[in-house]
Each structure stands twice: as C-alpha cells, then as structure tokens.
N, C-alpha and C positions, 0 to 999 in steps of 0.2 A: 591785285589788292591796291588803293591808293598808296601814294607816297606820304605817310601820316608825318614823321617828324618829328614826332611829339611837341612838335610847334602849331599848334590849331590856331593862336589867335597871330599869327605871322604867314598865313597862305596869301599867297601873293603870285602874279598880278590878280585881281578884280576884274568881273565882267562891267560892261557898261551900266548893270542894274544891282552892282555888289555883290553878287553871289560868289562863293567861296568856289574856286575850281578844283579840281584834282590834277596833281602835278603828274608829268610823266618824266620817264628816266626810261635809258637804256640798260636792258640786264643781258646777262648771258644765256641764263636757262634754267629749267629746274636740275640739274645735275650739277652746278658750281651752287658752293654751299651757301653765300651771302645773296646770290642772285634769288635762290631758294628761298629765304629767309623774306628776303623785300618782296616777291614774288608773293607770300603766304599771308604775310601781315602785316605789309608796307613799311615796315622798320627795320632798323639794322641799327645795334648798340646804343639804345635809346636812351639813355640815362645821360648818355656823355655827348652825345649828337645834341640832345636839347639844350643841355650846357654852354656847349662851342656856340652855336647859333645865336644863342641868348646873350652872350656875354659880348660878343663880336659886336651885334646890334647896339647893344645900349652902350658899350665905350663907342660904339661908331667910328671903327676900324676894320682893317680887313682879316679875312680870315687866309693862312697859308696851310693847304691842304697836304703835307708832303707825305705820298704813299697814298694817292688818291682811290687805286682801285677803278671800280667802275663810276665814283663819282659822288656815292650818296651824300657823305657829309657836304662835300659841294654845294648838290642841289637843293639841302635844306637851306643852306647858308644863303644862297641866290635868290631863293624864294623869301627868304626874310632880310632882303632888301642889304645885305652885307657883300662887298667886293672881297671876290675870293681869286687866290691862286692857287690852281691845281698842277701836284706835280706829281708825275706819273711814271714810270720806267716801262712796266711791261706792255709792248704794243696791242696785245690783245684786250687788255684792261683800257689803255689810251683809246683805241677806237672807240669803244661805249662811252668813253667819258666824253671825249671828244665830238661826239656824235649829239648826245644832251647839250652840252655847251652851246655847240652851232646852232640848236635849235632856238633855246632861250636868248641868245643875246641877237638873235637875229630877229626875233619877234618882240625881242623888250630890251633895244637897246640902251636905255637909260641905266643898264646895270654895267656891272663891270665885274667879267670873269676870262681870267687868263688862265690859259693849259700849257705846260710845259713836259715834253715827253723824251726824259732824260731820267739816269741813274744818278742818284746822289752821293756824295764820297767828298774824300778831303781833298782829290785832287780832283783837276780838270781834263778831258782828252787823252781819258782810258776809256779801253773796251771791256767792258764787263759783260757774261757770259750768264743770261739770267732763263732759268728754267723752271716749269710751270707744271700744275694739272689740272684739268678742266674738271677735278670733284673740289678744287679749291683756288681757282685764280687768283684769289684777295692773297693765298700762302707763295705766290711768286716771288723768287728768291734767287741772288746772285752766290749763295752761301751754298759751298760745296755738298751734293747728297750725301756724299760719304760721311761728311760732319755735320748733317743737318740733327737735330736734339731727335726728331720723329723718326722712330724706322720705317714708318709705314711712307713718309715723303720720299725716299728713295726710290722704292717698286714703285709708288704713283708716278714719278717723272720716267722713270724706264719705259712704262706701261704709256703713257700718253705722248712724250718726246715733244711737247711743248718747248720752245727753244728760241732764244733771240739776242744776237750780240750789240749791247747797247752802251753810248758812249755816257760818259760821266760828267757831271758839272756840279761845281761846290754852290752852296746855298747861298753865300754871298753874290754871286754875280748874277743869279736867276732873281734875285729880289732886287737886285740894284737895276737890272735889264727892265723893270717890271712895274715895279711899285715906287712913284714919287719919293724921291728923300724926305720931303714934308707932309708923309700921309701915316697915320698911327696904324698901325701891326698891332691889333687887338690878341688876336688866338693863334698859336700855331699848333696843328694838331699832325702830330708824327708818326707812323706807323710804316716802317720800312725794312723789317723783316730782317734784323740783325744789324745794318747798315745805320742805326742810331748813334753810335758815337762816332764813327767816321762824320757823317752829315752836321753834326755838331762841330767837329774839329775842322769844318769846311765853312762854319757861319760865326766866324770869332768878331768878324764888323757888325754882323747884326747884335749878337751878344754886347757887343761896347757899345755901340752908337745907338740905336733904337731897338732894345729887347722887346720881343713881344710880351705885352702884361701877363698872358697864362700860358702855357704851354701844356699838352697832353697828350702822354707817350703811351706807348706797349713796352714796359720794360719786361723782356723775357732772358732772362740771364744764362741760358744756353744757348741761343740763335746770336745774344753779342757778342759770346764768345768765337761761338766759329765764324761771325763776321769780321770780326776782329781779331784775329789770332795774336798778334803783337799786343793788343793792350789788353786790360780787364775791365768788367762790367762799370766795377768800382771806380774807374777814370772818368767816368758819363755822370756818374753823380758828382765827383768832386768837379768835374769842367762844370757844371749848371750851379751848382750852390755856390762856385767860387764867382760865376756870372750875377749873383747875386738873387739867387731862387731860392726857396724855402718848398717841400716836397708836403702832400699828402698821399699817402702817409708821411709822417714825420721819419721813421725808420723804416727804409726797405730792405728787407729780407733775400738774401743771395744763397746762392747754393744751388745744384742741378733740382729743375724743374720748377723752379720759380716764375712766375709769370702773372702779374699785376699792373691796373693801369694807373698811371702815377699823374698825378695833376701838381705842376709848377707855379707859382703865383711869385712874381717879382715881388721882393720882400720891400724894394723902395721905390714907390710907384713915380718919383721925380725923376730917377733915372732914363724915363724914358720920357724925352721933353714934349712930343708930340701926342700922347695920348692921356686920355682921364684914366688911367690903369686904378684908381682906388675902387673900381666897382667890385665885387665880391660873388664870388661863386659859392651856390649852396650843393654841392655835389660829393659825396663820398665813394672813392675806388672800392672797385671788388673785385674777386679775380677772374680770370679771363673763363668765360663759358666756352667749352667744347663745342666748336661748331660743328651742324650736322648739314651732311651731304647725302641725297637722294640717289637712288638708281631707274629715275625717268628718263625717257630719251632729252637731248639735249636740243633747246630751239631757242631761239630769239623771240624775247615777246614784248611787247608794248604796253607799258602801264595808260588806259585808254584816259584821255585829259579832257575837260570839259574848259575849252579855251574861248577868248573872243573871235568870233567869225569876225573877217575871211581866213585866221590864222591857218598853216599846213600843220597836220598833224604830224607828231615827230617819227621821223623814219629811221629804224636803228640798222645797221651794218649786220652781216652777215653771220653766222658762228664762226667763231676764230677756226682757224686751221692751222695746224702745227709747220 
C-alpha cells in the first residue's frame, strides 16, 4: 500500500509534471505488527503522525524521532520537508530505517535526515542488552523480559531469540553533535519502550537551553517501572512539568496497565529562543490500541514508488536474522 502518512497535501518530492508520487520505505514483512499495518493501509498511528509532521513543518524546525523503529514518522516528516534526527537502538530496525534514509537523502540531498544507531539512557558508554520479537520488532526493549508487563513478551523472546548488545548515549550529546545550536527543534517524538525517564535524565541541557516546542510520548506505567526500577513513573511527569511543559491529558493516570499517548506543550514559548513555538496542535490523545500480528511468512517488501526517472528504486535489506 502507498505510505499515506495522513499528509496528502504535503507529499514530496514531485515529478517534473507536478504529479504526487507514492512514497517508499523499507519494512520487515507481514509477521511484524507495525510493518503489517503499514503494508495493509499505508498508515501507522495516523492522528499522531499527522500532527507531528504538521507541527514541525509549520514551526519550521527539526523532528527528533527517538525510538524510530523502521522510520515511519521520520519518512513522513522528511517528505513534509522537515529536517529529521532519527534515533533507533535495535540493529534490525535500524537496518531498515537506514536503508530508507539513505535512499531519500541520496536522491533528494536538499533534505536533512540524520540517523543514529544508539540506545538512549541517562549515561553514555554502557552496554545494554536488547531483546526483540519478530512478531513486533517495535517492542524491542532493554527491559529484562522477566519484568516485562506483557507475559507473552518473555515467551516470544525465548522463541525468537533476537538479541543485540548496544552502546548507550545521552540525548544531549546526540543533539549537540547533529543539530546546529541555532536550529529550532520543533517536535520530539519519543517511544523507547520503558527508557523514557532515563532518556530525559540525559536531556537536561536540551530541556534547559532549547526545549522542543512539542513532545509526543507513549506513557506506559508498567514499562517505565521495569525500565527504571530506581525511580517512579511520576518522577518523569515531574521532570517535564518542572522543565516548563503542560500535558494533554492534564491528569495522567497511574497504576498497573496504564498506557496512554501524552502530548506535552512548552507552556512559555519564549523559553525557546530559536523557535516559533506558538503553533498550536489540534490533537487529543487516546488509549494505545492493541497491535495485531499475523502468522503470514515474513518477507521484506518494497512499497512501490513512482519517482523521478532515472532515480534508482529503493532496495531494502534482507529479513533480519537473530
């Protein structure tokens, strides 16, 4: 299916005749839940992806896509002419993300798309053990499977055995290395499977000196507890509110089983000296939908693109192996 991104008026690049092409991106195959959804519908988390790219485009700043997975949000943003910094820890996801990014930046060099294969945390230079499942590569996490809130996750990991050791880095260092100090960071989208609190602990300079206008995050109480046993999920909320953000929903529930999408807005736009943070969002969060997976054989697929000749087609990596 074409990658729709819910941004029909922002499809880019155009052919010489002005026709709007279908975008390409690399995916894992039908067995992976997120890839399957994109293949079937061309969409993933439609409301949030639409808002993220729209806001970054209107504000005129970067998108930091932390926990990029295979790069759906990043691909949508790049096609909306938004500069993108994609951060993904899992090597099997990064391989697909990087192939997509290399294709776009090689054929459309006027765009900016930086990709980093590191695990975000509060300290740099440590090794974390990632474990994943080919039923949902997007759920890859460094959380100990024994403490993962989904009992099926531990069973799936034992069956599939996708494991990798990845070096940690702090958000501050990645941003300072790749985004110029005078550039606006419009939106931060973060979904790092329980390491959100640790990630923001490693982003204190970012939050103090040039805080993103908007932050979109998946708040999963049980995963946050498993990812940072020394802290509490409420500590993350306090950190962001102290940094000057207000949340939608205003009251975020806590306790076992809580999983909601949260939109944080910088309350005083003047705190970000290089951005026009006054742009508002018209998005209301909703409970995270259950992600489905199919039993179909896994295969790398290419979403066919109508591109400007003689552009070479996007060639995707092979199916990841443990």
